[in-house]
C-alpha positions in Angstrom: -0.1 -0.4 -0.1 1.5 3.4 -0.9 0.0 6.6 -0.1 1.0 9.9 -2.4 0.3 12.9 -0.5 0.7 13.7 3.7 -0.8 13.4 6.5 -3.7 15.8 5.9 -4.3 14.9 2.1 -3.3 12.7 -0.5 -4.0 9.6 -2.5 -3.4 5.6 -2.5 -2.2 2.6 -4.1 -1.1 -0.8 -3.6 0.8 -3.1 -5.9 0.1 -6.6 -5.5 1.9 -9.4 -7.2 -0.2 -12.9 -8.2 -0.3 -15.9 -5.8 2.8 -17.6 -6.9 3.1 -15.5 -9.8 6.0 -13.3 -11.0 3.7 -10.6 -12.5 2.8 -7.4 -10.5 0.0 -5.3 -10.9 -0.7 -1.3 -10.0 -4.5 -1.2 -7.9 -5.5 2.3 -8.9 -8.9 3.5 -7.9 -10.9 1.3 -10.6 -7.8 1.1 -12.5 -5.3 -2.0 -12.6 -2.1 -2.3 -14.5 1.0 -4.3 -14.9 3.8 -3.4 -14.0 7.5 -4.5 -13.3 8.9 -5.1 -10.2 11.2 -2.2 -9.4 8.0 -0.4 -9.5 6.5 -2.4 -7.3 9.2 -2.4 -5.2 11.3 0.3 -5.7 9.2 3.6 -7.2 7.6 4.2 -3.9 9.6 5.6 -1.5 9.1 9.3 -1.9 11.7 9.7 -4.9 9.2 11.1 -6.9 10.9 9.2 -10.1 6.8 8.1 -11.2 4.3 10.5 -11.9 1.2 9.8 -9.9 -2.4 8.1 -10.7 -4.1 9.6 -13.2 -7.1 9.5 -11.2 -7.4 12.6 -9.6 -9.0 13.4 -6.3 -8.8 16.0 -4.1 -5.0 15.8 -2.8 -4.2 15.8 -6.3 -5.6 19.0 -7.2 -4.5 20.6 -4.3 -0.9 19.6 -4.2 -0.7 19.5 -7.9 1.4 16.6 -9.7 4.7 16.8 -9.4 4.3 18.2 -5.2 2.5 14.8 -4.9 5.0 12.3 -6.6 7.6 13.7 -4.2 5.4 12.5 -1.4 5.5 8.8 -1.4 5.2 6.5 1.6 4.3 3.0 2.2 2.1 2.5 5.3 -1.1 1.3 6.1 -4.0 2.3 8.8 -5.0 -0.1 10.7 -8.1 -1.2 12.5 -7.4 -3.4 15.9 -10.8 -5.1 17.3 -10.9 -4.6 20.9 -10.7 -7.5 22.3 -7.4 -8.5 20.0 -5.7 -4.9 21.4 -3.3 -6.5 23.6 -2.0 -9.5 21.2 -1.4 -6.9 18.4 0.2 -4.1 20.4 2.4 -6.6 22.1 5.7 -5.6 20.5 8.0 -8.1 22.3 10.3 -9.9 19.7 9.1 -7.7 16.8 12.8 -7.5 15.3 12.6 -11.3 15.2 9.2 -11.1 12.7 11.4 -9.0 9.9 12.9 -11.5 7.6 16.0 -11.7 7.5 16.3 -10.2 3.8 14.3 -7.0 4.8 16.8 -6.7 7.9 20.0 -6.4 5.8 18.4 -4.2 3.4 20.0 -1.4 2.8 17.5 1.1 4.0 17.7 2.6 7.4 15.0 0.7 9.3 13.3 1.8 12.6 11.1 0.1 15.0 8.7 2.6 16.7 6.7 1.1 20.2 2.5 1.6 19.1 2.8 3.6 22.3 4.4 6.5 20.8 1.2 7.2 19.1 -1.8 8.7 20.1 -4.9 6.5 19.3 -8.8 8.3 18.5 -11.4 6.1 20.5 -15.1 7.0 19.8 -18.0 5.2 22.1 -20.6 6.7 21.5 -20.7 10.5 21.0 -17.5 10.8 23.3 -13.8 10.9 21.6 -10.7 10.1 24.2 -7.3 10.0 23.0 
């Protein structure tokens, strides 16, 4: 999952490889196109090497195509069931869950405990952080 934009505004797309296959696909709104592996694995880390999607969206209108293409990052918003919160938030041994080929890669890796971030929970009409 790749986000292009800022924390306030932007556009999402996904790169998916066929199950057991070698072909990668780019899912961008209602458009699915085959792509080379290097686009799916390398072209989404803020390089601006590739134009953003043609689909439009408020983020693209406000930021412009060239600015948006430089603001790429791979991340995902995840919802966690309340009854699974403790299991999901347990980060003990998280380094061992990262495959060796990823750990030994050239990119700097940063592990951040979930407690670092604010969590917004809505219960009825009340919000709490």
